[in-house]
C-alpha positions in Angstrom: 0.0 0.0 0.0 2.8 2.4 0.9 4.5 1.6 -2.4 1.3 2.4 -4.4 1.0 5.7 -2.6 4.6 6.7 -3.4 4.1 5.7 -7.0 0.9 7.7 -7.2 2.5 10.7 -5.6 5.5 10.5 -7.9 3.2 10.3 -11.0 1.2 13.3 -9.8 4.5 15.3 -9.2 5.6 14.4 -12.8 2.3 15.5 -14.3 2.2 18.8 -12.3 5.8 19.6 -13.2 5.2 18.8 -16.9 2.1 21.1 -16.9 4.0 23.9 -15.1 6.8 23.9 -17.6 4.8 23.3 -20.8 4.8 26.4 -23.0 1.7 27.5 -24.8 0.8 30.3 -27.1 -1.4 33.1 -25.7 -3.0 34.7 -28.7 -3.6 38.4 -28.8 -7.1 39.7 -29.3 -6.3 42.1 -32.2 -9.7 43.8 -32.1 -9.3 44.8 -28.4 -5.6 45.6 -28.6 -4.3 49.1 -29.4 -1.0 50.5 -30.8 -0.6 54.2 -30.9 2.3 56.1 -32.4 3.8 59.6 -31.9 6.3 61.2 -34.2 7.9 64.6 -33.5 9.5 67.3 -35.5 11.0 70.6 -34.6 7.7 72.5 -35.0 5.4 69.9 -33.3 4.2 66.3 -33.4 1.7 64.0 -34.9 -0.1 61.0 -33.4 -2.0 58.0 -34.8 -2.7 54.3 -34.6 -1.7 51.2 -36.3 -3.2 47.7 -36.1 -1.8 44.3 -35.3 -2.4 41.7 -38.0 -1.7 38.8 -35.6 0.4 38.1 -32.5 1.0 35.8 -29.5 3.1 35.4 -26.5 4.8 32.2 -25.6 3.9 31.5 -21.9 5.5 29.0 -19.6 4.3 28.5 -16.0 2.2 31.7 -16.3 5.2 33.8 -17.3 5.9 35.2 -20.8 9.1 33.8 -22.4 8.8 35.0 -26.0 6.4 36.0 -28.6 5.8 37.2 -32.2 3.7 40.1 -33.5 2.9 41.1 -37.1 1.9 44.8 -37.6 -0.3 45.8 -40.5 1.5 48.8 -41.9 -1.4 49.5 -44.3 -3.6 50.4 -41.3 -1.4 53.4 -40.3 -3.8 56.2 -39.4 -3.2 59.8 -38.2 -5.5 60.9 -35.4 -4.5 64.6 -34.8 -5.4 66.0 -38.2 -8.6 66.0 -40.3 -9.6 66.4 -43.9 -7.1 66.9 -46.6 -4.2 67.4 -44.2 -4.9 64.0 -42.6 -5.0 62.3 -46.0 -1.8 63.9 -47.2 0.1 62.9 -44.0 -1.2 59.3 -44.1 -0.3 59.1 -47.8 3.2 60.4 -47.2 3.8 58.1 -44.2 2.7 55.1 -46.3 4.9 56.3 -49.3 8.5 55.2 -50.0 9.7 58.4 -48.2 8.7 56.7 -45.0 7.4 53.1 -44.6 6.8 52.1 -48.2 3.7 50.0 -47.3 3.0 48.9 -50.9 6.3 47.0 -50.9 6.4 46.3 -47.1 2.8 45.8 -46.0 3.8 44.3 -42.6 6.4 44.8 -39.9 7.3 42.2 -37.3 8.5 42.0 -33.7 9.9 38.7 -32.5 10.7 38.6 -28.8 13.8 36.5 -28.3 14.1 36.7 -24.5 12.2 37.9 -21.5 13.4 38.0 -17.9 11.4 39.0 -14.8 12.5 42.3 -13.2 9.8 42.8 -10.6 6.2 41.7 -9.9 4.4 42.0 -13.3 7.4 43.7 -15.0 9.6 41.9 -17.4 12.6 43.1 -19.4 12.3 42.0 -23.1 14.7 41.8 -26.0 13.4 41.4 -29.5 14.1 41.7 -33.2 12.1 44.4 -34.9 11.8 44.2 -38.7 10.6 47.3 -40.6 11.2 47.5 -44.4 13.1 44.2 -44.4 15.7 45.7 -41.9 16.0 44.0 -38.5 17.4 45.5 -35.4 17.4 44.6 -31.7 15.1 46.5 -29.4 14.8 46.3 -25.6 11.8 47.4 -23.5 10.0 46.8 -20.3 6.8 44.7 -20.5 4.0 45.1 -18.0 2.3 41.7 -17.7 -1.1 40.9 -16.3 -3.3 37.9 -16.5 -5.3 39.2 -19.5 -3.2 42.0 -20.8 0.3 43.4 -21.5 1.6 46.9 -22.2 4.8 48.6 -23.1 6.3 51.8 -24.5 8.9 51.6 -27.2 11.1 54.3 -28.8 12.2 53.3 -32.3 15.0 55.0 -34.2 13.5 55.1 -37.7 16.8 55.8 -39.4 18.0 52.2 -38.6 15.2 51.0 -40.8 16.0 53.2 -43.8 13.2 55.7 -43.0 15.3 58.8 -43.5 13.0 61.5 -44.8 13.5 64.8 -43.1 16.1 63.3 -40.7 18.7 65.7 -39.4 21.1 62.7 -39.1 21.3 62.4 -42.8 20.4 65.8 -44.3 21.8 69.2 -43.6 20.0 72.6 -43.5 16.6 71.2 -42.8 15.9 73.8 -40.2 12.4 73.7 -38.9 11.5 70.9 -41.3 13.6 68.4 -39.4 11.8 65.3 -38.2 13.3 63.6 -35.2 14.6 60.1 -35.8 12.8 58.4 -32.9 9.1 57.7 -32.8 7.2 56.3 -29.9 4.8 53.4 -29.7 2.4 52.8 -26.9 1.3 49.2 -27.0 -1.8 47.9 -25.1 -2.4 44.2 -25.7 -5.5 42.2 -24.7 -5.6 38.4 -24.6 
């Protein structure tokens, strides 16, 4: 009887350990998730949104360990202008001067490592691909049971998005557009 109890306890322990360390994909609810962007220039800034096409986190033992997200670049929208100005800015951002969405309709973030920093806060490292150029990005990820959020600052010049960049062109004056743009990401599962 004692032997059967030990075997049963050992089997239960193996099953629980396997379940605890089995990774699974936690799919993003793309309709409920939101990505907002902000780009700045010498004379002001513009804001807007962009949609995820698909995405998931890899979760192990309740903790994120990786993930992959595809951004629909054709969904890029400006939210601080209206009418003709809005249409012109959106068209320009989608043109080859900026993101060339006809040739590059998606961008991708692949999270390659995540480590816990504090309760609900993880340090993440990933490969961000925009216009077929991939660079490492690091950011803090705020993790909850049914959501995750982060702020990223992206240097567009690393992705061959150089229009109006003071890093590449002289004498732009007040037409200079800063290289970094910010993304505020609010994901729902």
